[in-house]
TORSE-960456 format. One record per residue: residue in one letter; x, y, z of N, C-alpha, C, O in turn. Coordinates in nm, 3 decimals. Layout:
BEGIN
 type    n_px    n_py    n_pz   ca_px   ca_py   ca_pz    c_px    c_py    c_pz    o_px    o_py    o_pz
    a       X       Y       Z       X       Y       Z       X       Y       Z       X       Y       Z
...
***
This chain:
BEGIN
 type    n_px    n_py    n_pz   ca_px   ca_py   ca_pz    c_px    c_py    c_pz    o_px    o_py    o_pz
    x   0.741  -1.333   1.150   0.651  -1.241   1.084   0.573  -1.319   0.980   0.630  -1.393   0.900
    x   0.443  -1.302   0.980   0.358  -1.372   0.885   0.261  -1.272   0.823   0.141  -1.297   0.813
    x   0.315  -1.158   0.780   0.230  -1.052   0.729   0.222  -1.059   0.577   0.322  -1.061   0.506
    x   0.099  -1.064   0.531   0.074  -1.066   0.387   0.049  -0.924   0.339  -0.020  -0.845   0.403
    x   0.107  -0.895   0.224   0.099  -0.761   0.168   0.055  -0.773   0.022   0.109  -0.854  -0.053
    x  -0.042  -0.693  -0.017  -0.084  -0.686  -0.157  -0.010  -0.572  -0.223  -0.007  -0.460  -0.171
    x   0.050  -0.600  -0.337   0.118  -0.498  -0.417   0.033  -0.477  -0.542   0.018  -0.567  -0.624
    x  -0.022  -0.357  -0.556  -0.109  -0.325  -0.669  -0.039  -0.231  -0.765   0.002  -0.121  -0.727
    x  -0.025  -0.274  -0.889   0.038  -0.189  -0.988   0.040  -0.257  -1.124   0.018  -0.377  -1.136
    x   0.066  -0.177  -1.225   0.074  -0.231  -1.360   0.218  -0.241  -1.410   0.243  -0.301  -1.514
    x   0.312  -0.182  -1.338   0.454  -0.190  -1.372   0.509  -0.321  -1.316   0.545  -0.329  -1.199
    x   0.515  -0.423  -1.402   0.553  -0.557  -1.358   0.692  -0.559  -1.295   0.712  -0.627  -1.194
    x   0.787  -0.487  -1.352   0.923  -0.485  -1.296   0.925  -0.428  -1.155   0.984  -0.485  -1.064
    x   0.859  -0.314  -1.137   0.855  -0.251  -1.006   0.786  -0.342  -0.904   0.835  -0.358  -0.792
    x   0.673  -0.399  -0.941   0.600  -0.487  -0.850   0.684  -0.609  -0.811   0.684  -0.650  -0.695
    x   0.755  -0.666  -0.908   0.839  -0.782  -0.879   0.957  -0.745  -0.789   0.996  -0.824  -0.703
    x   1.014  -0.626  -0.809   1.123  -0.582  -0.723   1.075  -0.565  -0.579   1.141  -0.609  -0.485
    x   0.960  -0.501  -0.562   0.905  -0.482  -0.428   0.870  -0.617  -0.367   0.897  -0.642  -0.249
    x   0.811  -0.704  -0.447   0.774  -0.837  -0.398   0.897  -0.915  -0.351   0.895  -0.976  -0.244
    x   1.004  -0.913  -0.431   1.127  -0.982  -0.393   1.186  -0.928  -0.264   1.231  -1.004  -0.179
    x   1.186  -0.797  -0.251   1.237  -0.733  -0.130   1.156  -0.776  -0.007   1.212  -0.807   0.098
    x   1.025  -0.777  -0.022   0.940  -0.815   0.090   0.960  -0.962   0.127   0.965  -0.996   0.245
    x   0.970  -1.049   0.027   0.993  -1.191   0.053   1.123  -1.211   0.131   1.128  -1.289   0.226
    x   1.227  -1.139   0.090   1.358  -1.150   0.158   1.351  -1.106   0.304   1.436  -1.143   0.384
    x   1.249  -1.028   0.337   1.239  -0.973   0.472   1.121  -1.030   0.551   1.073  -0.967   0.646
    x   1.074  -1.147   0.511   0.976  -1.219   0.590   0.830  -1.190   0.562   0.743  -1.245   0.630
    x   0.801  -1.106   0.465   0.662  -1.079   0.430   0.615  -1.180   0.326   0.696  -1.249   0.264
    x   0.485  -1.187   0.307   0.425  -1.273   0.206   0.350  -1.185   0.107   0.230  -1.161   0.123
    x   0.420  -1.136   0.004   0.356  -1.044  -0.091   0.275  -1.117  -0.198   0.305  -1.229  -0.238
    x   0.171  -1.050  -0.243   0.092  -1.093  -0.358   0.085  -0.976  -0.455   0.039  -0.868  -0.419
    x   0.131  -0.997  -0.578   0.126  -0.892  -0.679  -0.005  -0.906  -0.756  -0.042  -1.014  -0.802
    x  -0.075  -0.795  -0.768  -0.201  -0.794  -0.842  -0.208  -0.668  -0.928  -0.150  -0.565  -0.895
    x  -0.279  -0.680  -1.040  -0.300  -0.561  -1.123  -0.448  -0.531  -1.139  -0.487  -0.448  -1.221
    x  -0.532  -0.599  -1.060  -0.675  -0.575  -1.060  -0.709  -0.485  -0.941  -0.707  -0.528  -0.826
    x  -0.740  -0.361  -0.971  -0.760  -0.260  -0.867  -0.897  -0.266  -0.801  -0.924  -0.190  -0.708
    x  -0.984  -0.355  -0.847  -1.116  -0.366  -0.784  -1.105  -0.417  -0.641  -1.199  -0.405  -0.563
    x  -0.990  -0.472  -0.606  -0.970  -0.517  -0.468  -0.981  -0.400  -0.370  -1.013  -0.420  -0.253
    x  -0.957  -0.279  -0.418  -0.968  -0.161  -0.332  -1.113  -0.134  -0.292  -1.138  -0.059  -0.197
    x  -1.207  -0.193  -0.364  -1.348  -0.173  -0.335  -1.402  -0.277  -0.237  -1.518  -0.269  -0.196
    x  -1.320  -0.374  -0.199  -1.367  -0.486  -0.118  -1.320  -0.477   0.026  -1.224  -0.407   0.059
    x  -1.390  -0.550   0.110  -1.347  -0.566   0.248  -1.252  -0.685   0.252  -1.288  -0.796   0.212
    x  -1.131  -0.663   0.300  -1.030  -0.767   0.307  -1.021  -0.820   0.450  -1.023  -0.741   0.545
    x  -1.013  -0.949   0.468  -1.000  -1.003   0.604  -0.870  -0.956   0.669  -0.762  -0.977   0.614
    x  -0.880  -0.893   0.786  -0.761  -0.840   0.855  -0.660  -0.949   0.884  -0.539  -0.926   0.877
    x  -0.708  -1.068   0.915  -0.615  -1.176   0.947  -0.540  -1.226   0.824  -0.442  -1.299   0.837
    x  -0.585  -1.187   0.705  -0.516  -1.230   0.584  -0.415  -1.128   0.533  -0.310  -1.165   0.482
    x  -0.445  -1.000   0.547  -0.358  -0.897   0.492  -0.331  -0.787   0.595  -0.421  -0.745   0.669
    x  -0.206  -0.743   0.598  -0.172  -0.635   0.690  -0.151  -0.503   0.617  -0.160  -0.396   0.678
    x  -0.123  -0.509   0.486  -0.096  -0.385   0.413  -0.125  -0.400   0.264  -0.126  -0.510   0.209
    x  -0.148  -0.284   0.202  -0.160  -0.274   0.057  -0.062  -0.167   0.012  -0.059  -0.057   0.067
    x   0.019  -0.201  -0.088   0.110  -0.104  -0.148   0.055  -0.074  -0.287   0.046  -0.163  -0.371
    x   0.017   0.050  -0.310  -0.052   0.090  -0.432   0.033   0.187  -0.514   0.081   0.288  -0.463
    x   0.049   0.156  -0.642   0.116   0.247  -0.735   0.011   0.347  -0.783  -0.076   0.313  -0.863
    x   0.021   0.470  -0.735  -0.076   0.574  -0.771  -0.074   0.608  -0.919  -0.172   0.659  -0.973
    x   0.039   0.580  -0.986   0.052   0.613  -1.127  -0.015   0.509  -1.217  -0.025   0.529  -1.338
    x  -0.060   0.398  -1.159  -0.118   0.289  -1.237  -0.269   0.295  -1.249  -0.328   0.223  -1.330
    x  -0.332   0.378  -1.171  -0.478   0.379  -1.168  -0.527   0.521  -1.140  -0.461   0.600  -1.073
    x  -0.643   0.550  -1.194  -0.707   0.678  -1.165  -0.767   0.669  -1.025  -0.854   0.586  -1.000
    x  -0.721   0.753  -0.936  -0.766   0.747  -0.798  -0.834   0.877  -0.758  -0.814   0.982  -0.820
    x  -0.914   0.867  -0.653  -0.974   0.987  -0.596  -0.993   0.965  -0.446  -0.980   0.853  -0.397
    x  -1.025   1.071  -0.376  -1.041   1.063  -0.232  -1.153   0.967  -0.191  -1.143   0.900  -0.089
    x  -1.258   0.962  -0.271  -1.370   0.873  -0.240  -1.325   0.726  -0.236  -1.364   0.652  -0.146
    x  -1.244   0.686  -0.331  -1.195   0.548  -0.335  -1.117   0.514  -0.209  -1.138   0.407  -0.150
    x  -1.028   0.603  -0.165  -0.949   0.578  -0.045  -1.035   0.583   0.081  -1.013   0.506   0.174
    x  -1.131   0.671   0.083  -1.222   0.681   0.197  -1.299   0.549   0.212  -1.313   0.497   0.323
    x  -1.350   0.496   0.102  -1.424   0.368   0.104  -1.331   0.253   0.145  -1.371   0.167   0.224
    x  -1.210   0.251   0.092  -1.117   0.144   0.127  -1.091   0.143   0.277  -1.098   0.037   0.340
    x  -1.062   0.258   0.335  -1.030   0.263   0.479  -1.154   0.239   0.565  -1.143   0.187   0.676
    x  -1.271   0.276   0.516  -1.393   0.245   0.591  -1.415   0.094   0.595  -1.453   0.039   0.698
    x  -1.390   0.027   0.483  -1.405  -0.119   0.476  -1.289  -0.193   0.542  -1.305  -0.306   0.587
    x  -1.172  -0.130   0.546  -1.050  -0.196   0.593  -0.971  -0.105   0.687  -0.858  -0.069   0.656
    x  -1.027  -0.069   0.801  -0.959   0.028   0.887  -0.825  -0.021   0.944  -0.740   0.061   0.979
    x  -0.806  -0.151   0.953  -0.684  -0.205   1.012  -0.574  -0.235   0.911  -0.464  -0.275   0.950
    x  -0.602  -0.216   0.784  -0.502  -0.247   0.681  -0.427  -0.120   0.644  -0.487  -0.018   0.610
    x  -0.296  -0.127   0.651  -0.209  -0.014   0.621  -0.208   0.009   0.470  -0.191  -0.086   0.393
    x  -0.225   0.132   0.428  -0.222   0.168   0.287  -0.099   0.254   0.261  -0.089   0.366   0.310
    x  -0.007   0.199   0.182   0.112   0.272   0.139   0.099   0.300  -0.009   0.043   0.220  -0.084
    x   0.151   0.413  -0.053   0.145   0.449  -0.194   0.285   0.475  -0.248   0.376   0.514  -0.174
    x   0.300   0.451  -0.377   0.423   0.487  -0.448   0.382   0.568  -0.570   0.278   0.544  -0.630
    x   0.467   0.664  -0.607   0.435   0.750  -0.720   0.561   0.817  -0.772   0.658   0.836  -0.698
    x   0.558   0.851  -0.897   0.667   0.928  -0.957   0.657   1.076  -0.917   0.754   1.151  -0.929
    x   0.540   1.116  -0.871   0.519   1.255  -0.831   0.519   1.267  -0.679   0.466   1.181  -0.608
    x   0.579   1.372  -0.631   0.582   1.393  -0.486   0.461   1.472  -0.436   0.435   1.477  -0.316
    x   0.388   1.532  -0.527   0.278   1.619  -0.489   0.150   1.574  -0.560   0.147   1.562  -0.682
    x   0.046   1.549  -0.483  -0.084   1.507  -0.537  -0.193   1.594  -0.475  -0.262   1.551  -0.383
    x  -0.209   1.718  -0.525  -0.306   1.809  -0.462  -0.449   1.755  -0.467  -0.530   1.788  -0.380
    x  -0.481   1.673  -0.566  -0.615   1.618  -0.577  -0.641   1.508  -0.472  -0.756   1.468  -0.452
    x  -0.537   1.460  -0.407  -0.550   1.356  -0.305  -0.515   1.407  -0.166  -0.475   1.329  -0.079
    x  -0.530   1.536  -0.144  -0.492   1.596  -0.016  -0.560   1.527   0.102  -0.494   1.492   0.200
    x  -0.691   1.506   0.094  -0.764   1.440   0.203  -0.709   1.299   0.228  -0.688   1.261   0.343
    x  -0.687   1.224   0.122  -0.638   1.087   0.136  -0.498   1.083   0.194  -0.467   0.997   0.277
    x  -0.413   1.175   0.152  -0.277   1.179   0.204  -0.276   1.213   0.354  -0.190   1.167   0.428
    x  -0.370   1.292   0.396  -0.377   1.330   0.537  -0.444   1.225   0.624  -0.405   1.206   0.740
    x  -0.545   1.155   0.570  -0.628   1.069   0.655  -0.619   0.919   0.625  -0.632   0.838   0.717
    x  -0.597   0.880   0.501  -0.616   0.740   0.464  -0.489   0.668   0.421  -0.476   0.547   0.442
    x  -0.396   0.739   0.363  -0.271   0.679   0.316  -0.166   0.700   0.423  -0.138   0.813   0.463
    x  -0.108   0.590   0.470  -0.009   0.600   0.577   0.115   0.677   0.532   0.166   0.761   0.606
    x   0.162   0.650   0.410   0.278   0.721   0.355   0.280   0.704   0.204   0.223   0.609   0.150
    x   0.345   0.799   0.137   0.364   0.791  -0.008   0.514   0.801  -0.036   0.580   0.896   0.007
    x   0.565   0.703  -0.109   0.707   0.697  -0.143   0.729   0.735  -0.288   0.645   0.708  -0.374
    x   0.842   0.798  -0.314   0.878   0.832  -0.452   0.942   0.712  -0.521   1.012   0.632  -0.460
    x   0.916   0.703  -0.652   0.981   0.601  -0.734   1.118   0.653  -0.775   1.133   0.774  -0.792
    x   1.215   0.570  -0.790   1.215   0.428  -0.755   1.215   0.414  -0.603   1.277   0.494  -0.532
    x   1.146   0.311  -0.555   1.129   0.291  -0.413   1.262   0.253  -0.348   1.333   0.165  -0.395
    x   1.293   0.322  -0.239   1.412   0.291  -0.161   1.381   0.170  -0.072   1.286   0.175   0.005
    x   1.460   0.062  -0.080   1.431  -0.059  -0.001   1.422  -0.034   0.148   1.333  -0.086   0.214
    x   1.513   0.045   0.202   1.510   0.073   0.346   1.385   0.152   0.385   1.326   0.128   0.490
    x   1.345   0.246   0.300   1.227   0.327   0.329   1.101   0.243   0.328   1.019   0.255   0.419
    x   1.084   0.158   0.229   0.962   0.079   0.221   0.953  -0.019   0.339   0.845  -0.039   0.394
    x   1.065  -0.079   0.376   1.064  -0.171   0.490   1.034  -0.098   0.621   0.958  -0.146   0.704
    x   1.095   0.021   0.637   1.069   0.101   0.758   0.923   0.142   0.767   0.861   0.127   0.872
    x   0.869   0.193   0.657   0.730   0.240   0.658   0.632   0.124   0.677   0.533   0.137   0.748
    x   0.661   0.013   0.614   0.574  -0.104   0.628   0.574  -0.153   0.773   0.468  -0.180   0.830
    x   0.692  -0.163   0.830   0.701  -0.208   0.970   0.635  -0.106   1.062   0.561  -0.144   1.153
    x   0.662   0.020   1.041   0.603   0.125   1.125   0.451   0.126   1.116   0.383   0.134   1.218
    x   0.401   0.117   0.997   0.256   0.119   0.977   0.188  -0.002   1.037   0.084   0.010   1.102
    x   0.244  -0.119   1.014   0.184  -0.242   1.066   0.194  -0.247   1.217   0.100  -0.290   1.284
    x   0.306  -0.206   1.273   0.320  -0.203   1.418   0.222  -0.104   1.480   0.164  -0.131   1.586
    x   0.203   0.010   1.415   0.109   0.111   1.464  -0.031   0.055   1.465  -0.105   0.076   1.561
    x  -0.070  -0.015   1.360  -0.205  -0.069   1.351  -0.226  -0.180   1.455  -0.337  -0.197   1.506
    x  -0.122  -0.256   1.485  -0.134  -0.363   1.583  -0.151  -0.307   1.723  -0.225  -0.364   1.804
    x  -0.084  -0.196   1.753  -0.087  -0.142   1.889  -0.206  -0.051   1.914  -0.233  -0.017   2.030
    x  -0.279  -0.010   1.810  -0.394   0.079   1.833  -0.522   0.001   1.844  -0.628   0.059   1.863
***
């Protein structure tokens, strides 16, 4: 497995825990706290997924719509302390592959990451 994953968040401890977990399981994570990357087109051959902490940045459906339009093959996973985001209903249905509750369960994040990346490869 040579899948690179961007971890976006401002909680350094959480990002480092996720990064360590991914490294242990064959991924190549990059931790970033600059959210402007969501506005850019990322080369598909460089990144397979983005894990975004929804609690770290002000988000809206437009931002996710633009990200997926620019990066249709990159899996977008979210983490949040809240299980319900009524303001992101469109994004949760169309653009975000899954949203996990904090603290992130290691088995869940690995399962969702593998499922999402495998789904994108086969479609």
